[in-house]
N, C-alpha and C positions, 0 to 999 in steps of 0.2 A: 518634835521638829519645828523650828522656827521658820516663818515666812516673812520674806522682805522684798525689796525692790532694788535693782541695779538700773541706773540711768546715767544719761549725759545731762548735766545742768548747764544750760547755755544762756546767752542774752537774749534768745528768742523764745524761751519756754518759761514754764512756771518758775518762780523764785525758790531758792532752797528754803527759806523761812516758811512760806506757804506750803511747800511739798512736805517739809518735815512735820509740820502741825497736822496736816491732812492725813498723813500715814499714821500718826499716833493716834488720832481721833478714830481711825477706822480699824484699829487693832493690829496693823502691821508691826513687826518687831524690829526691822531695820531699814536703813537707807545706805546703800553702797554707791559710790560715784566713780565713774571712769576718768582717766586722765590722758590728755595729750597736750604738750606745750604748743604745738603747731603742726601744721602738715606742709611739707615742701611741695611747691607747685609742680615741679618736674619730677616727682618721686616715681621710680620705676618698680618698686617693690609691689607685687600684686596685693590688692585688698583681700584679706582671706574670705570675705563674704561674697566676693565677685563684683564686677562692675566698678564705677568710681567711688572714691572714699566720700562718704556723706559729709555735709557742711557741719554737723554737730561735732565732728572729730576736731575741727579747728576753731570751734566757737565755745569750747568748754571753759567754765570757770575754773580757777585753781581749786582742787578738791578740798584742800585744807581750809581755805577761806569759806567755801560753800558749806563744808560740814560743820564748821564752827558756827555758822549762822543757824543751821538746822538744829544743832544741839542746844543753842541757847533758847530756841523756840519750843523745846520739848522737854520732858522730864524723864522719860524711860527709853526713848528710841535709841537703838544702837546705831552708830554711824561708823562707816568704814570706807576705806579706798579700794576700789575694784576695777582696776589695780593701779597703784602708783608705780611709775616707770623709773626704776633705780638707775639705770645707765644715764638718765637725764637729771639726777639729783645729787647735789653736794651732800655727803653724809652728815656733816656737822650741822648744816641748816635743816636738814630733814629730820635729824634727831630732835632738834628743838621744836620743829612743827609737830611732830608726833606727840612729844610730851606735852605740849601746849594744849593741843586738842583734847588729849586724854584728861588733863586738868580741868579744863572748861567744861567738858561733858561729865566730870566726875566718874571716870572710869568706863565710859560707854563706847570707847573707840576701839576698832579693829583695824589692824594694819595689813591689808592685802597688797601684795607687791609682785612685780614681774619684770622680765628683762625686755620686753617690747618686741614687736614683729617689724616695724617700719625702719629699716636700715638707714635711710637718708635722714630721718628725724633724729635717730640716735647719733649719727655722724656730725649733725649740726651742733651737737653739744660737746664736740671734741673727743668723742669716744669712738674707738674702732669697734663696729658691730661685732666682729669676730670673737671679742673676748668679753662680750657683755654678760655672760653667765658668770665667769669667774669674778669680774668686777663687781657685779651686784652682790655676790655672796661675801665679798670682802667688805663692801660698804655696810652691809647689814651687821657684819661682826664688829665693825667700828662703832656703828650705832649702839649695839648692845653694850659695848664698853662705856659709851658716854651716859647711857640710861642707868647703868648699875654701879659705876665707880665714881667716888667723889673726885679723885684726880684721874682722869682718863687719858690714856695715850694709846697709839696704835702705830704699827710700823709693818707695812705690807708692801705688796707689789703695786698696787693702785692707790692706796691710802696711807698716808704717812703724816703723823703729827705727834709732837712731844706732849707732855702732860698739860691738860687743859681742865678749867673749871667750866661746867655748862649746866645750868638750871633753866627751867624746873626739871625735876626728875618726874617720871610718870607716876600718876596716883596708882595705876595698876602695877602690882609687883610680880616678878622683877621689871616687866615691861608689858605693854598691850599685846594681846594675842596676835601672833604673827602667822600669816597665811601666804603661801607662794602659788602663783599661778603657773600654767604650763603643763605639758604632758609628761610622758614617761622619762624624758631627760632630766626633768626637774626632781624626780623622786629621791635620788641619793642626796641632793642638796636639802631636801625637805628633812630626810633622816638626820643629816649631820647637824642642822639647825634646831631639830626637835620642833619643827613648825607644823602648822596644818597645810591643808591643800585647798585651793580654789579651783574647781574643775568647771569644765564647760561641756554640758551634755544635753541632748534633746529628750533623753528618756533614762529611766532607771536601767532598762535593759542594756542600753549603750554604755552605761556607766559601770556596770557590774565587773566587766573584765578589767578595766583600768584600776577599779578599786582592789581587786584581788592582787594585782601586780604592785600597787602602792603599798598595800599592808604587808606584803611580802618583804619589802625593803625597809619600810619605816615603822612597822608594828601595826597591831589591830586597833590600837586606841588613837591612832592619828586623827584629829578632827578634820572634817571635810565640810566645805560649803560649796554647793553646786549652783552654777548659774544655769537655769532651765532655759534652754534656747527653743524657740518656736513661737508661732503666732497665737494670740488669745488662748493662753494655756488654760486647761480645765483641771479641776481638783484631781481627778483620776489620772491625769498625766504626772502629777507630782507625788502622788500617794505612795508609789513604789519606792521613792527615795528613803522613806522612813524605814523600811524593811532592810535597806542596805546599811543602815546606820549613819546616814547622812544627818548632820546636826542642824543645818540650815539650808534653805533653798532660797535663791534669789530669782524673782521674776523680772524679765526685761521689761522696762517701761519706756515707751517711746517719748522722745522729747517734743512736747507740745505745749500750747499756750495754757494758762490756768484752768479755763472752763473745761477744755477737752480732757485735760489731765484729771480733774476732779471727777468727771463722769466716768473716765476709765478706772479710776480707783474704787468708785462705788460698785462698778461691775465686778471687779476682782474681789472686793470684800464680800459680795454675795456669793460668788463662786467658791471661794476658799473657805467660807463658813461651813461648807459640806465636810471639810476634813475633821471637824470637831476638835 
């Protein structure tokens, strides 16, 4: 079971170059980055964690730019989106960004995607939040055509284009590993797309029931990355995920300046060395 981090890289915290290098030096396997294009000032959608939406949500760097910087600064570190918000992304441009990062990283990219929770943010991109699930699946299918076909075309409800050329194609064939975020409503979509799942859980015990439901729908071999929710996680807190067959665990890393981040990574390295 691999251990990595999930964080928001902003203009106020450690740079993606320094963060990527620090993670690889300390033996972490991955860096996943969150995405928000902006936060509407008068948004009424409740913040899932409670309270006001933190500034890191509207200060994030573009994840594909930041992950490219981290990939160039490292040799083995897996880089991924956790998660890219598909209702806010043009599928032709996003297909090129995914393939480009996969090429630059020589196959170290993982594409985590989701439909988003902030309805006003989605609406500002000209998308009806009520159809964001169907739209996201269709955009993914269009991207898969672009990645896998020399002459790609797609004609759907939300995405429509005649035959196009688009390179580069991904280094990873047929395309980088795809993971969908979300709860039970996303499980059938995961099965249809033969994708993995990015879960959000504070403990193995809390995750076990959802995993049973997922595997009943998508099969027992569906790959799972879990984002471990909780303050200052201990090795014992994540050890149970291994018994559930989770392939990768992401630890939430606060957005902090360089020195604070490096001290926190040193503490996490010491703690997770206990996993063996």
